[in-house]
All heavy atoms as TSV, in Angstrom:
chain	resi	resn	atom	element	x	y	z
A	1	MET	N	N	3.009	1.524	4.775
A	1	MET	CA	C	3.018	0.364	5.642
A	1	MET	C	C	4.445	-0.171	5.726
A	1	MET	O	O	5.196	-0.150	4.765
A	1	MET	CB	C	2.070	-0.717	5.117
A	1	MET	CG	C	2.138	-1.930	5.979
A	1	MET	SD	S	0.794	-3.116	6.025
A	1	MET	CE	C	0.119	-3.268	4.457
A	2	ALA	N	N	4.804	-0.649	6.894
A	2	ALA	CA	C	6.144	-1.174	7.102
A	2	ALA	C	C	6.361	-2.431	6.272
A	2	ALA	O	O	5.449	-3.232	6.082
A	2	ALA	CB	C	6.349	-1.493	8.581
A	3	GLU	N	N	7.589	-2.573	5.796
A	3	GLU	CA	C	7.906	-3.749	4.983
A	3	GLU	C	C	7.933	-5.014	5.836
A	3	GLU	O	O	7.570	-6.083	5.383
A	3	GLU	CB	C	9.261	-3.540	4.299
A	3	GLU	CG	C	9.602	-4.622	3.315
A	3	GLU	CD	C	10.866	-4.317	2.539
A	3	GLU	OE1	O	11.275	-3.150	2.486
A	3	GLU	OE2	O	11.446	-5.257	1.984
A	4	TYR	N	N	8.373	-4.876	7.073
A	4	TYR	CA	C	8.455	-6.022	7.973
A	4	TYR	C	C	7.657	-5.727	9.234
A	4	TYR	O	O	7.569	-4.590	9.670
A	4	TYR	CB	C	9.905	-6.273	8.412
A	4	TYR	CG	C	10.824	-6.671	7.302
A	4	TYR	CD1	C	11.730	-5.774	6.777
A	4	TYR	CD2	C	10.786	-7.955	6.789
A	4	TYR	CE1	C	12.585	-6.134	5.750
A	4	TYR	CE2	C	11.637	-8.330	5.758
A	4	TYR	CZ	C	12.535	-7.413	5.251
A	4	TYR	OH	O	13.381	-7.784	4.252
A	5	THR	N	N	7.112	-6.757	9.835
A	5	THR	CA	C	6.529	-6.586	11.159
A	5	THR	C	C	7.668	-6.655	12.166
A	5	THR	O	O	8.784	-7.090	11.840
A	5	THR	CB	C	5.503	-7.688	11.479
A	5	THR	OG1	O	6.194	-8.940	11.565
A	5	THR	CG2	C	4.407	-7.746	10.435
A	6	LYS	N	N	7.381	-6.245	13.377
A	6	LYS	CA	C	8.387	-6.306	14.440
A	6	LYS	C	C	8.900	-7.731	14.589
A	6	LYS	O	O	10.119	-7.956	14.655
A	6	LYS	CB	C	7.783	-5.808	15.747
A	6	LYS	CG	C	8.667	-6.043	16.962
A	6	LYS	CD	C	7.932	-5.772	18.249
A	6	LYS	CE	C	6.995	-6.903	18.532
A	6	LYS	NZ	N	6.386	-6.925	19.846
A	7	ASP	N	N	7.998	-8.688	14.626
A	7	ASP	CA	C	8.398	-10.084	14.834
A	7	ASP	C	C	9.262	-10.601	13.690
A	7	ASP	O	O	10.226	-11.339	13.916
A	7	ASP	CB	C	7.171	-10.970	15.023
A	7	ASP	CG	C	6.430	-10.659	16.317
A	7	ASP	OD1	O	7.068	-10.149	17.262
A	7	ASP	OD2	O	5.222	-10.925	16.373
A	8	GLU	N	N	8.931	-10.212	12.460
A	8	GLU	CA	C	9.739	-10.641	11.307
A	8	GLU	C	C	11.130	-10.031	11.361
A	8	GLU	O	O	12.128	-10.707	11.077
A	8	GLU	CB	C	9.055	-10.245	10.006
A	8	GLU	CG	C	7.813	-11.051	9.689
A	8	GLU	CD	C	7.035	-10.503	8.514
A	8	GLU	OE1	O	7.021	-9.278	8.295
A	8	GLU	OE2	O	6.427	-11.320	7.806
A	9	ALA	N	N	11.207	-8.762	11.723
A	9	ALA	CA	C	12.504	-8.095	11.799
A	9	ALA	C	C	13.375	-8.725	12.883
A	9	ALA	O	O	14.558	-8.999	12.666
A	9	ALA	CB	C	12.319	-6.598	12.062
A	10	ILE	N	N	12.780	-8.970	14.050
A	10	ILE	CA	C	13.538	-9.584	15.139
A	10	ILE	C	C	13.971	-10.996	14.766
A	10	ILE	O	O	15.111	-11.397	15.018
A	10	ILE	CB	C	12.712	-9.576	16.437
A	10	ILE	CG1	C	12.562	-8.134	16.946
A	10	ILE	CG2	C	13.347	-10.453	17.510
A	10	ILE	CD1	C	11.575	-7.968	18.073
A	11	ALA	N	N	13.092	-11.757	14.138
A	11	ALA	CA	C	13.438	-13.123	13.727
A	11	ALA	C	C	14.585	-13.108	12.722
A	11	ALA	O	O	15.503	-13.943	12.809
A	11	ALA	CB	C	12.220	-13.820	13.125
A	12	PHE	N	N	14.568	-12.155	11.780
A	12	PHE	CA	C	15.639	-12.060	10.790
A	12	PHE	C	C	16.978	-11.747	11.457
A	12	PHE	O	O	17.990	-12.410	11.198
A	12	PHE	CB	C	15.295	-10.989	9.758
A	12	PHE	CG	C	16.358	-10.760	8.740
A	12	PHE	CD1	C	16.562	-11.663	7.715
A	12	PHE	CD2	C	17.172	-9.641	8.818
A	12	PHE	CE1	C	17.556	-11.461	6.765
A	12	PHE	CE2	C	18.172	-9.428	7.876
A	12	PHE	CZ	C	18.360	-10.341	6.851
A	13	VAL	N	N	16.981	-10.749	12.334
A	13	VAL	CA	C	18.219	-10.352	13.014
A	13	VAL	C	C	18.717	-11.488	13.905
A	13	VAL	O	O	19.920	-11.798	13.923
A	13	VAL	CB	C	18.008	-9.054	13.824
A	13	VAL	CG1	C	19.210	-8.750	14.702
A	13	VAL	CG2	C	17.721	-7.889	12.890
A	14	ASP	N	N	17.812	-12.125	14.636
A	14	ASP	CA	C	18.220	-13.226	15.509
A	14	ASP	C	C	18.737	-14.423	14.720
A	14	ASP	O	O	19.671	-15.105	15.151
A	14	ASP	CB	C	17.069	-13.645	16.429
A	14	ASP	CG	C	16.835	-12.648	17.557
A	14	ASP	OD1	O	17.723	-11.799	17.817
A	14	ASP	OD2	O	15.765	-12.710	18.181
A	15	ALA	N	N	18.152	-14.681	13.560
A	15	ALA	CA	C	18.649	-15.781	12.713
A	15	ALA	C	C	20.074	-15.490	12.236
A	15	ALA	O	O	20.924	-16.394	12.223
A	15	ALA	CB	C	17.724	-15.988	11.523
A	16	MET	N	N	20.321	-14.242	11.867
A	16	MET	CA	C	21.686	-13.864	11.459
A	16	MET	C	C	22.653	-14.034	12.627
A	16	MET	O	O	23.761	-14.556	12.462
A	16	MET	CB	C	21.711	-12.417	10.963
A	16	MET	CG	C	21.029	-12.217	9.636
A	16	MET	SD	S	20.945	-10.481	9.130
A	16	MET	CE	C	22.633	-9.958	9.237
A	17	ARG	N	N	22.225	-13.589	13.808
A	17	ARG	CA	C	23.073	-13.696	14.989
A	17	ARG	C	C	23.375	-15.156	15.318
A	17	ARG	O	O	24.529	-15.526	15.566
A	17	ARG	CB	C	22.394	-13.022	16.184
A	17	ARG	CG	C	23.212	-13.090	17.474
A	17	ARG	CD	C	22.469	-12.483	18.644
A	17	ARG	NE	N	21.156	-13.057	18.867
A	17	ARG	CZ	C	20.928	-14.227	19.466
A	17	ARG	NH1	N	21.927	-14.977	19.878
A	17	ARG	NH2	N	19.687	-14.669	19.626
A	18	LEU	N	N	22.351	-16.000	15.284
A	18	LEU	CA	C	22.555	-17.413	15.599
A	18	LEU	C	C	23.439	-18.113	14.578
A	18	LEU	O	O	24.204	-19.019	14.922
A	18	LEU	CB	C	21.206	-18.124	15.709
A	18	LEU	CG	C	20.376	-17.746	16.937
A	18	LEU	CD1	C	18.973	-18.341	16.832
A	18	LEU	CD2	C	21.062	-18.190	18.215
A	19	ALA	N	N	23.353	-17.685	13.319
A	19	ALA	CA	C	24.195	-18.285	12.274
A	19	ALA	C	C	25.673	-17.961	12.490
A	19	ALA	O	O	26.544	-18.749	12.115
A	19	ALA	CB	C	23.748	-17.798	10.904
A	20	LEU	N	N	25.939	-16.811	13.123
A	20	LEU	CA	C	27.323	-16.384	13.322
A	20	LEU	C	C	27.862	-16.691	14.715
A	20	LEU	O	O	29.075	-16.656	14.925
A	20	LEU	CB	C	27.441	-14.872	13.072
A	20	LEU	CG	C	27.123	-14.414	11.654
A	20	LEU	CD1	C	27.120	-12.889	11.594
A	20	LEU	CD2	C	28.121	-14.992	10.667
A	21	GLU	N	N	26.968	-16.986	15.645
A	21	GLU	CA	C	27.372	-17.203	17.028
A	21	GLU	C	C	28.358	-18.361	17.136
A	21	GLU	O	O	28.162	-19.438	16.567
A	21	GLU	CB	C	26.143	-17.491	17.890
A	21	GLU	CG	C	26.416	-17.291	19.357
A	21	GLU	CD	C	25.139	-17.235	20.167
A	21	GLU	OE1	O	24.066	-16.997	19.602
A	21	GLU	OE2	O	25.247	-17.434	21.372
A	22	GLY	N	N	29.436	-18.102	17.865
A	22	GLY	CA	C	30.450	-19.121	18.099
A	22	GLY	C	C	31.490	-19.234	16.996
A	22	GLY	O	O	32.461	-19.969	17.134
A	23	LYS	N	N	31.309	-18.512	15.907
A	23	LYS	CA	C	32.283	-18.553	14.813
A	23	LYS	C	C	33.416	-17.571	15.115
A	23	LYS	O	O	33.185	-16.470	15.601
A	23	LYS	CB	C	31.619	-18.207	13.497
A	23	LYS	CG	C	30.549	-19.207	13.095
A	23	LYS	CD	C	30.415	-19.282	11.610
A	23	LYS	CE	C	29.396	-20.187	11.061
A	23	LYS	NZ	N	28.858	-21.281	11.683
A	24	VAL	N	N	34.615	-17.990	14.823
A	24	VAL	CA	C	35.797	-17.182	15.085
A	24	VAL	C	C	35.713	-15.866	14.305
A	24	VAL	O	O	35.422	-15.856	13.112
A	24	VAL	CB	C	37.082	-17.963	14.700
A	24	VAL	CG1	C	38.319	-17.092	14.867
A	24	VAL	CG2	C	37.193	-19.229	15.517
A	25	GLY	N	N	35.962	-14.774	15.004
A	25	GLY	CA	C	36.003	-13.466	14.370
A	25	GLY	C	C	34.660	-12.756	14.268
A	25	GLY	O	O	34.586	-11.641	13.756
A	26	PHE	N	N	33.595	-13.364	14.755
A	26	PHE	CA	C	32.276	-12.754	14.620
A	26	PHE	C	C	31.647	-12.374	15.957
A	26	PHE	O	O	30.464	-12.026	16.010
A	26	PHE	CB	C	31.328	-13.689	13.854
A	26	PHE	CG	C	31.639	-13.757	12.390
A	26	PHE	CD1	C	32.396	-14.800	11.890
A	26	PHE	CD2	C	31.205	-12.770	11.524
A	26	PHE	CE1	C	32.701	-14.869	10.534
A	26	PHE	CE2	C	31.499	-12.828	10.178
A	26	PHE	CZ	C	32.255	-13.880	9.680
A	27	LYS	N	N	32.417	-12.392	17.036
A	27	LYS	CA	C	31.868	-12.053	18.348
A	27	LYS	C	C	31.311	-10.632	18.351
A	27	LYS	O	O	30.206	-10.391	18.845
A	27	LYS	CB	C	32.933	-12.201	19.429
A	27	LYS	CG	C	32.404	-11.900	20.806
A	27	LYS	CD	C	33.461	-12.075	21.869
A	27	LYS	CE	C	32.831	-11.759	23.215
A	27	LYS	NZ	N	33.783	-11.542	24.245
A	28	TRP	N	N	32.049	-9.688	17.796
A	28	TRP	CA	C	31.600	-8.291	17.764
A	28	TRP	C	C	30.276	-8.183	17.020
A	28	TRP	O	O	29.357	-7.503	17.478
A	28	TRP	CB	C	32.671	-7.429	17.083
A	28	TRP	CG	C	32.263	-6.000	16.928
A	28	TRP	CD1	C	32.417	-5.008	17.853
A	28	TRP	CD2	C	31.641	-5.393	15.793
A	28	TRP	NE1	N	31.919	-3.823	17.364
A	28	TRP	CE2	C	31.437	-4.027	16.092
A	28	TRP	CE3	C	31.220	-5.857	14.556
A	28	TRP	CZ2	C	30.849	-3.141	15.200
A	28	TRP	CZ3	C	30.642	-4.970	13.673
A	28	TRP	CH2	C	30.462	-3.634	13.991
A	29	MET	N	N	30.179	-8.858	15.884
A	29	MET	CA	C	28.961	-8.758	15.081
A	29	MET	C	C	27.776	-9.396	15.799
A	29	MET	O	O	26.672	-8.848	15.768
A	29	MET	CB	C	29.138	-9.393	13.706
A	29	MET	CG	C	27.904	-9.212	12.820
A	29	MET	SD	S	28.144	-9.768	11.139
A	29	MET	CE	C	28.973	-8.328	10.477
A	30	THR	N	N	27.974	-10.530	16.458
A	30	THR	CA	C	26.861	-11.151	17.165
A	30	THR	C	C	26.379	-10.271	18.319
A	30	THR	O	O	25.179	-10.195	18.582
A	30	THR	CB	C	27.212	-12.560	17.681
A	30	THR	OG1	O	28.348	-12.486	18.539
A	30	THR	CG2	C	27.483	-13.513	16.543
A	31	GLU	N	N	27.311	-9.569	18.972
A	31	GLU	CA	C	26.921	-8.634	20.030
A	31	GLU	C	C	26.111	-7.476	19.455
A	31	GLU	O	O	25.111	-7.052	20.038
A	31	GLU	CB	C	28.156	-8.120	20.764
A	31	GLU	CG	C	28.835	-9.167	21.614
A	31	GLU	CD	C	30.178	-8.716	22.157
A	31	GLU	OE1	O	30.640	-7.607	21.823
A	31	GLU	OE2	O	30.780	-9.498	22.919
A	32	LYS	N	N	26.536	-6.952	18.324
A	32	LYS	CA	C	25.815	-5.847	17.680
A	32	LYS	C	C	24.438	-6.294	17.199
A	32	LYS	O	O	23.467	-5.548	17.307
A	32	LYS	CB	C	26.619	-5.275	16.502
A	32	LYS	CG	C	27.884	-4.563	16.911
A	32	LYS	CD	C	27.566	-3.375	17.770
A	32	LYS	CE	C	28.825	-2.663	18.195
A	32	LYS	NZ	N	28.574	-1.565	19.112
A	33	LEU	N	N	24.328	-7.496	16.675
A	33	LEU	CA	C	23.035	-8.009	16.236
A	33	LEU	C	C	22.096	-8.199	17.418
A	33	LEU	O	O	20.891	-7.944	17.315
A	33	LEU	CB	C	23.205	-9.310	15.447
A	33	LEU	CG	C	23.822	-9.157	14.059
A	33	LEU	CD1	C	24.191	-10.522	13.492
A	33	LEU	CD2	C	22.887	-8.410	13.125
A	34	SER	N	N	22.631	-8.633	18.556
A	34	SER	CA	C	21.829	-8.769	19.761
A	34	SER	C	C	21.327	-7.403	20.217
A	34	SER	O	O	20.159	-7.244	20.589
A	34	SER	CB	C	22.661	-9.425	20.859
A	34	SER	OG	O	21.896	-9.598	22.018
A	35	THR	N	N	22.201	-6.401	20.159
A	35	THR	CA	C	21.817	-5.036	20.509
A	35	THR	C	C	20.768	-4.509	19.541
A	35	THR	O	O	19.802	-3.852	19.951
A	35	THR	CB	C	23.052	-4.115	20.495
A	35	THR	OG1	O	24.013	-4.621	21.427
A	35	THR	CG2	C	22.701	-2.682	20.857
A	36	LEU	N	N	20.920	-4.801	18.258
A	36	LEU	CA	C	19.953	-4.375	17.251
A	36	LEU	C	C	18.581	-4.985	17.507
A	36	LEU	O	O	17.556	-4.308	17.391
A	36	LEU	CB	C	20.447	-4.745	15.850
A	36	LEU	CG	C	19.522	-4.396	14.685
A	36	LEU	CD1	C	19.249	-2.894	14.634
A	36	LEU	CD2	C	20.139	-4.888	13.377
A	37	SER	N	N	18.543	-6.233	17.893
A	37	SER	CA	C	17.290	-6.899	18.207
A	37	SER	C	C	16.580	-6.189	19.361
A	37	SER	O	O	15.372	-5.944	19.322
A	37	SER	CB	C	17.561	-8.366	18.554
A	37	SER	OG	O	16.383	-9.053	18.791
A	38	GLY	N	N	17.331	-5.834	20.380
A	38	GLY	CA	C	16.772	-5.089	21.504
A	38	GLY	C	C	16.283	-3.714	21.090
A	38	GLY	O	O	15.242	-3.234	21.559
A	39	TYR	N	N	17.011	-3.074	20.206
A	39	TYR	CA	C	16.635	-1.750	19.709
A	39	TYR	C	C	15.318	-1.818	18.931
A	39	TYR	O	O	14.446	-0.968	19.097
A	39	TYR	CB	C	17.757	-1.203	18.828
A	39	TYR	CG	C	17.506	0.182	18.290
A	39	TYR	CD1	C	17.447	1.279	19.132
A	39	TYR	CD2	C	17.338	0.386	16.926
A	39	TYR	CE1	C	17.223	2.556	18.637
A	39	TYR	CE2	C	17.117	1.654	16.422
A	39	TYR	CZ	C	17.071	2.743	17.283
A	39	TYR	OH	O	16.847	3.991	16.783
A	40	ILE	N	N	15.167	-2.840	18.126
A	40	ILE	CA	C	13.921	-3.025	17.371
A	40	ILE	C	C	12.750	-3.197	18.336
A	40	ILE	O	O	11.686	-2.606	18.147
A	40	ILE	CB	C	14.024	-4.231	16.410
A	40	ILE	CG1	C	15.027	-3.925	15.295
A	40	ILE	CG2	C	12.661	-4.593	15.832
A	40	ILE	CD1	C	15.420	-5.138	14.470
A	41	ARG	N	N	12.953	-4.002	19.379
A	41	ARG	CA	C	11.892	-4.204	20.377
A	41	ARG	C	C	11.521	-2.881	21.050
A	41	ARG	O	O	10.336	-2.571	21.227
A	41	ARG	CB	C	12.341	-5.216	21.430
A	41	ARG	CG	C	12.302	-6.640	20.974
A	41	ARG	CD	C	12.681	-7.591	22.120
A	41	ARG	NE	N	12.604	-8.962	21.691
A	41	ARG	CZ	C	13.618	-9.637	21.156
A	41	ARG	NH1	N	14.797	-9.067	20.996
A	41	ARG	NH2	N	13.466	-10.897	20.780
A	42	THR	N	N	12.535	-2.100	21.433
A	42	THR	CA	C	12.302	-0.815	22.096
A	42	THR	C	C	11.544	0.138	21.190
A	42	THR	O	O	10.589	0.799	21.625
A	42	THR	CB	C	13.638	-0.189	22.531
A	42	THR	OG1	O	14.299	-1.083	23.434
A	42	THR	CG2	C	13.439	1.147	23.206
A	43	LEU	N	N	11.960	0.237	19.932
A	43	LEU	CA	C	11.269	1.121	18.994
A	43	LEU	C	C	9.822	0.690	18.768
A	43	LEU	O	O	8.915	1.529	18.691
A	43	LEU	CB	C	11.997	1.151	17.653
A	43	LEU	CG	C	13.265	1.983	17.590
A	43	LEU	CD1	C	13.887	1.886	16.201
A	43	LEU	CD2	C	12.995	3.425	17.934
A	44	ALA	N	N	9.602	-0.607	18.680
A	44	ALA	CA	C	8.241	-1.112	18.472
A	44	ALA	C	C	7.358	-0.791	19.681
A	44	ALA	O	O	6.200	-0.378	19.515
A	44	ALA	CB	C	8.265	-2.614	18.220
A	45	GLU	N	N	7.893	-0.943	20.884
A	45	GLU	CA	C	7.130	-0.618	22.091
A	45	GLU	C	C	6.809	0.871	22.144
A	45	GLU	O	O	5.686	1.263	22.480
A	45	GLU	CB	C	7.906	-1.034	23.338
A	45	GLU	CG	C	7.985	-2.529	23.541
A	45	GLU	CD	C	8.961	-2.923	24.637
A	45	GLU	OE1	O	9.493	-2.025	25.344
A	45	GLU	OE2	O	9.203	-4.131	24.788
A	46	GLU	N	N	7.787	1.703	21.802
A	46	GLU	CA	C	7.568	3.150	21.789
A	46	GLU	C	C	6.526	3.521	20.738
A	46	GLU	O	O	5.651	4.361	20.988
A	46	GLU	CB	C	8.879	3.875	21.505
A	46	GLU	CG	C	8.756	5.378	21.557
A	46	GLU	CD	C	10.079	6.090	21.357
A	46	GLU	OE1	O	11.138	5.505	21.645
A	46	GLU	OE2	O	10.044	7.242	20.900
A	47	ASN	N	N	6.592	2.902	19.578
A	47	ASN	CA	C	5.623	3.162	18.518
A	47	ASN	C	C	4.212	2.779	18.961
A	47	ASN	O	O	3.253	3.529	18.718
A	47	ASN	CB	C	6.012	2.406	17.252
A	47	ASN	CG	C	5.137	2.762	16.088
A	47	ASN	OD1	O	4.930	3.931	15.788
A	47	ASN	ND2	N	4.600	1.743	15.417
A	48	GLU	N	N	4.070	1.639	19.606
A	48	GLU	CA	C	2.763	1.207	20.097
A	48	GLU	C	C	2.221	2.188	21.133
A	48	GLU	O	O	1.037	2.522	21.129
A	48	GLU	CB	C	2.854	-0.199	20.686
A	48	GLU	CG	C	3.076	-1.274	19.633
A	48	GLU	CD	C	3.428	-2.631	20.226
A	48	GLU	OE1	O	3.421	-2.774	21.476
A	48	GLU	OE2	O	3.718	-3.544	19.443
A	49	SER	N	N	3.095	2.677	21.999
A	49	SER	CA	C	2.692	3.643	23.016
A	49	SER	C	C	2.256	4.964	22.374
A	49	SER	O	O	1.233	5.545	22.760
A	49	SER	CB	C	3.858	3.885	23.977
A	49	SER	OG	O	3.544	4.876	24.915
A	50	LEU	N	N	3.012	5.432	21.399
A	50	LEU	CA	C	2.663	6.674	20.708
A	50	LEU	C	C	1.361	6.522	19.925
A	50	LEU	O	O	0.529	7.440	19.911
A	50	LEU	CB	C	3.794	7.112	19.784
A	50	LEU	CG	C	5.041	7.638	20.490
A	50	LEU	CD1	C	6.184	7.825	19.492
A	50	LEU	CD2	C	4.760	8.928	21.217
A	51	ASP	N	N	1.179	5.373	19.289
A	51	ASP	CA	C	-0.079	5.114	18.577
A	51	ASP	C	C	-1.265	5.141	19.537
A	51	ASP	O	O	-2.314	5.701	19.230
A	51	ASP	CB	C	-0.041	3.767	17.854
A	51	ASP	CG	C	0.516	3.873	16.449
A	51	ASP	OD1	O	0.596	4.986	15.909
A	51	ASP	OD2	O	0.862	2.814	15.887
A	52	ALA	N	N	-1.090	4.541	20.709
A	52	ALA	CA	C	-2.164	4.529	21.704
A	52	ALA	C	C	-2.478	5.954	22.161
A	52	ALA	O	O	-3.646	6.316	22.330
A	52	ALA	CB	C	-1.778	3.661	22.898
A	53	TYR	N	N	-1.445	6.773	22.336
A	53	TYR	CA	C	-1.667	8.160	22.735
A	53	TYR	C	C	-2.414	8.933	21.650
A	53	TYR	O	O	-3.372	9.654	21.947
A	53	TYR	CB	C	-0.346	8.858	23.056
A	53	TYR	CG	C	-0.543	10.336	23.309
A	53	TYR	CD1	C	-1.063	10.776	24.519
A	53	TYR	CD2	C	-0.256	11.277	22.328
A	53	TYR	CE1	C	-1.283	12.127	24.746
A	53	TYR	CE2	C	-0.477	12.624	22.538
A	53	TYR	CZ	C	-0.993	13.038	23.758
A	53	TYR	OH	O	-1.216	14.369	23.976
A	54	VAL	N	N	-1.977	8.784	20.407
A	54	VAL	CA	C	-2.630	9.475	19.294
A	54	VAL	C	C	-4.104	9.091	19.238
A	54	VAL	O	O	-4.982	9.948	19.070
A	54	VAL	CB	C	-1.915	9.162	17.953
A	54	VAL	CG1	C	-2.742	9.596	16.761
A	54	VAL	CG2	C	-0.549	9.828	17.914
A	55	ASP	N	N	-4.396	7.808	19.404
A	55	ASP	CA	C	-5.787	7.345	19.377
A	55	ASP	C	C	-6.578	7.872	20.567
A	55	ASP	O	O	-7.715	8.327	20.417
A	55	ASP	CB	C	-5.855	5.816	19.334
A	55	ASP	CG	C	-5.398	5.256	17.995
A	55	ASP	OD1	O	-5.456	5.983	16.988
A	55	ASP	OD2	O	-4.981	4.083	17.960
A	56	SER	N	N	-5.993	7.825	21.770
A	56	SER	CA	C	-6.720	8.263	22.965
A	56	SER	C	C	-6.967	9.768	22.960
A	56	SER	O	O	-7.948	10.238	23.529
A	56	SER	CB	C	-5.978	7.856	24.237
A	56	SER	OG	O	-4.800	8.633	24.397
A	57	ALA	N	N	-6.097	10.518	22.296
A	57	ALA	CA	C	-6.263	11.968	22.215
A	57	ALA	C	C	-7.179	12.366	21.064
A	57	ALA	O	O	-7.468	13.551	20.879
A	57	ALA	CB	C	-4.897	12.638	22.062
A	58	GLY	N	N	-7.620	11.376	20.279
A	58	GLY	CA	C	-8.506	11.659	19.158
A	58	GLY	C	C	-7.819	12.394	18.023
A	58	GLY	O	O	-8.449	13.180	17.315
A	59	LEU	N	N	-6.543	12.139	17.855
A	59	LEU	CA	C	-5.747	12.855	16.862
A	59	LEU	C	C	-5.375	12.010	15.641
A	59	LEU	O	O	-4.552	12.416	14.834
A	59	LEU	CB	C	-4.464	13.374	17.508
A	59	LEU	CG	C	-4.656	14.320	18.697
A	59	LEU	CD1	C	-3.333	14.587	19.382
A	59	LEU	CD2	C	-5.312	15.602	18.236
A	60	ARG	N	N	-5.990	10.828	15.500
A	60	ARG	CA	C	-5.597	9.912	14.428
A	60	ARG	C	C	-5.752	10.546	13.044
A	60	ARG	O	O	-4.853	10.459	12.215
A	60	ARG	CB	C	-6.403	8.620	14.518
A	60	ARG	CG	C	-6.119	7.596	13.427
A	60	ARG	CD	C	-4.697	7.130	13.330
A	60	ARG	NE	N	-4.227	6.535	14.565
A	60	ARG	CZ	C	-2.962	6.174	14.744
A	60	ARG	NH1	N	-2.068	6.313	13.797
A	60	ARG	NH2	N	-2.578	5.671	15.890
A	61	ASP	N	N	-6.892	11.216	12.785
A	61	ASP	CA	C	-7.113	11.821	11.467
A	61	ASP	C	C	-6.060	12.886	11.162
A	61	ASP	O	O	-5.519	12.939	10.061
A	61	ASP	CB	C	-8.518	12.420	11.360
A	61	ASP	CG	C	-9.598	11.349	11.331
A	61	ASP	OD1	O	-9.280	10.193	10.993
A	61	ASP	OD2	O	-10.755	11.685	11.650
A	62	GLY	N	N	-5.771	13.726	12.138
A	62	GLY	CA	C	-4.758	14.772	11.951
A	62	GLY	C	C	-3.376	14.188	11.729
A	62	GLY	O	O	-2.614	14.660	10.888
A	63	TYR	N	N	-3.063	13.144	12.479
A	63	TYR	CA	C	-1.762	12.483	12.316
A	63	TYR	C	C	-1.636	11.858	10.931
A	63	TYR	O	O	-0.608	12.016	10.267
A	63	TYR	CB	C	-1.569	11.413	13.398
A	63	TYR	CG	C	-0.361	10.547	13.149
A	63	TYR	CD1	C	0.921	11.050	13.331
A	63	TYR	CD2	C	-0.496	9.241	12.699
A	63	TYR	CE1	C	2.030	10.273	13.086
A	63	TYR	CE2	C	0.603	8.453	12.448
A	63	TYR	CZ	C	1.871	8.972	12.646
A	63	TYR	OH	O	2.971	8.198	12.386
A	64	GLU	N	N	-2.678	11.155	10.496
A	64	GLU	CA	C	-2.634	10.524	9.171
A	64	GLU	C	C	-2.517	11.570	8.073
A	64	GLU	O	O	-1.793	11.368	7.095
A	64	GLU	CB	C	-3.869	9.642	8.953
A	64	GLU	CG	C	-3.928	8.412	9.847
A	64	GLU	CD	C	-2.770	7.447	9.643
A	64	GLU	OE1	O	-2.191	7.392	8.530
A	64	GLU	OE2	O	-2.439	6.739	10.605
A	65	SER	N	N	-3.208	12.694	8.233
A	65	SER	CA	C	-3.121	13.780	7.265
A	65	SER	C	C	-1.699	14.333	7.211
A	65	SER	O	O	-1.136	14.544	6.138
A	65	SER	CB	C	-4.108	14.887	7.628
A	65	SER	OG	O	-3.955	15.983	6.769
A	66	PHE	N	N	-1.108	14.556	8.393
A	66	PHE	CA	C	0.275	15.035	8.463
A	66	PHE	C	C	1.227	14.031	7.833
A	66	PHE	O	O	2.109	14.394	7.060
A	66	PHE	CB	C	0.667	15.279	9.916
A	66	PHE	CG	C	2.134	15.520	10.110
A	66	PHE	CD1	C	2.695	16.749	9.804
A	66	PHE	CD2	C	2.958	14.519	10.594
A	66	PHE	CE1	C	4.047	16.968	9.971
A	66	PHE	CE2	C	4.311	14.726	10.765
A	66	PHE	CZ	C	4.857	15.963	10.454
A	67	ARG	N	N	1.039	12.772	8.153
A	67	ARG	CA	C	1.917	11.725	7.644
A	67	ARG	C	C	1.829	11.628	6.120
A	67	ARG	O	O	2.844	11.474	5.433
A	67	ARG	CB	C	1.535	10.384	8.274
A	67	ARG	CG	C	2.575	9.343	8.100
A	67	ARG	CD	C	2.233	8.138	8.919
A	67	ARG	NE	N	2.574	7.015	8.082
A	67	ARG	CZ	C	1.948	5.886	8.024
A	67	ARG	NH1	N	0.927	5.655	8.763
A	67	ARG	NH2	N	2.349	4.932	7.228
A	68	ASN	N	N	0.624	11.698	5.578
A	68	ASN	CA	C	0.460	11.626	4.137
A	68	ASN	C	C	1.038	12.841	3.424
A	68	ASN	O	O	1.614	12.709	2.344
A	68	ASN	CB	C	-1.011	11.453	3.764
A	68	ASN	CG	C	-1.540	10.078	4.149
A	68	ASN	OD1	O	-0.781	9.116	4.216
A	68	ASN	ND2	N	-2.824	10.001	4.422
A	69	SER	N	N	0.932	14.018	4.027
A	69	SER	CA	C	1.514	15.207	3.413
A	69	SER	C	C	3.027	15.144	3.470
A	69	SER	O	O	3.712	15.584	2.557
A	69	SER	CB	C	1.008	16.482	4.086
A	69	SER	OG	O	1.496	16.591	5.397
A	70	ASP	N	N	3.572	14.555	4.530
A	70	ASP	CA	C	5.024	14.406	4.666
A	70	ASP	C	C	5.552	13.395	3.654
A	70	ASP	O	O	6.594	13.599	3.052
A	70	ASP	CB	C	5.378	13.947	6.097
A	70	ASP	CG	C	6.859	14.016	6.368
A	70	ASP	OD1	O	7.484	15.017	6.001
A	70	ASP	OD2	O	7.387	13.056	6.962
A	71	ASP	N	N	4.805	12.294	3.432
A	71	ASP	CA	C	5.226	11.270	2.467
A	71	ASP	C	C	5.236	11.834	1.049
A	71	ASP	O	O	6.095	11.492	0.242
A	71	ASP	CB	C	4.293	10.058	2.519
A	71	ASP	CG	C	4.517	9.215	3.769
A	71	ASP	OD1	O	5.551	9.405	4.427
A	71	ASP	OD2	O	3.647	8.373	4.079
A	72	SER	N	N	4.275	12.685	0.747
A	72	SER	CA	C	4.185	13.217	-0.619
A	72	SER	C	C	5.298	14.223	-0.899
A	72	SER	O	O	5.622	14.484	-2.049
A	72	SER	CB	C	2.818	13.862	-0.863
A	72	SER	OG	O	2.637	14.977	-0.004
A	73	ALA	N	N	5.897	14.795	0.151
A	73	ALA	CA	C	6.971	15.778	-0.038
A	73	ALA	C	C	8.280	15.117	-0.415
A	73	ALA	O	O	9.195	15.760	-0.908
A	73	ALA	CB	C	7.143	16.602	1.241
A	74	GLU	N	N	8.407	13.824	-0.180
A	74	GLU	CA	C	9.664	13.124	-0.471
A	74	GLU	C	C	9.822	12.874	-1.893
A	74	GLU	O	O	9.773	12.804	-2.856
A	74	GLU	CB	C	9.721	11.805	0.284
A	74	GLU	CG	C	9.829	12.016	1.747
A	74	GLU	CD	C	9.814	10.697	2.511
A	74	GLU	OE1	O	9.789	9.609	1.909
A	74	GLU	OE2	O	9.827	10.750	3.726
């Protein structure tokens, strides 16, 4: 299970960005944090879409089996 939900991750990144916004020397970092927030949103949307596909194709059991075997190999 993920350590953070999408909303928690975005809130954390946005809080960091807002804390640095307008401070001298941190413009680059605030831009990168804004980009990171967008990236998290994109990945979460893609994950939701892939999950919906796996479920609609009736492949959830096979996917979970694959995922668990992959986790145990680490």
